[in-house]
N, C-alpha and C positions, 0 to 999 in steps of 0.2 A: 707669043705675046698677043697677037690678034685673036688666036684661039681662046686664050684665057679670058679676054674681055668679052668674047661672045658667050662663053660658058657662064661668066659672072652675070651678064645681062639676062641670059636664059633662066638662071636661078632666081634673079630678082623678079622676072616676069612670073615665074611659077609661084613665088611667095606672094606677089601682088594678087594673082588670080585666086590663091587660097584665101587670102584676107577678104577678097571680094565675096567669095562663096560663103565664108563665115558671116560676113556682114549681112548678106542677103538672107541667110538662114535666121539670123537674129531678128531681122526686120519682119519675117514671116511670123516668128514667135510673138513678137510684140504686137503685131496686128491682130493675131488670134486672141491675145490677152485683152486687148482693148475691146474687141467684139464681145468677149465673154462678160467683161465688166458692164458694158452697155446693156447687154441682155439681162444681167442680174439687176441693174438699176431699174430697168423697165418692169421686170417681174415684181420687184418690190413696190414700185409705184402703183402697178395695177392692183396688187393685193391690198395695199393701204387704201387706195381710193375706192375699191370695191367694198371694203369694210365700212368706209365712211358712208357710202350710198346705202348699204344695208342697215346702218344705224337709223336711217330715216324711214325705212319701209316697215309696215306693219306685217308681221309674219312673213318675212322674205322667203322662207323655205317653201311656202305654198305657191309663190309666184313663179311663172315661167320666164325664160329669157325674153320672150315676146311681150309679156306683161310689163316687164321692167323697161324694155325699149319703148313701149307705148307711153309709159309714165314719164320717161325722160323726154320723149318728143313733145309731149304736152307741156311739161315744165319749161322746156327751153323755147317753146313757141310763145310763151307769155310775153306780153309787152315789156320791153326794157331788158329782158334777160340777155339777149344776144349782145346788146350794147354794153351791159354790165360786164359780161365775159370778155368782150373785145377790149374794153377799157382796162380791166384787170391785167390782161395779157400785155397791153401796151405799157402800162405802168411797171409791170414786173420786168419787162425787157429793158426798160429805161433805168432799172435799178431803184425805183421808188418803192417805198413800203405800200402794201395794199390797204392797210388800215391806218387811220389817222388818230 
């Protein structure tokens, strides 16, 4: 009788450990999927915004990365731009529309 209870508890323990291993494996799979989705979203955002930037440049194919960085530094150092960007971020985080 005592031996049967011990065997039953050992089986339940083994089943519980197996469920735990499956759950841990599933957790790793889901974490990997989330990481891939985040990476894909970032890649899409970078491509989209890079295309937006290029639409404002004259002959972007002849400009170097350093040229574009210099242009952006100069553009973003203009009076009011940093404040405008900060305000846009603040409003977007608050859930408000950026245009009125």
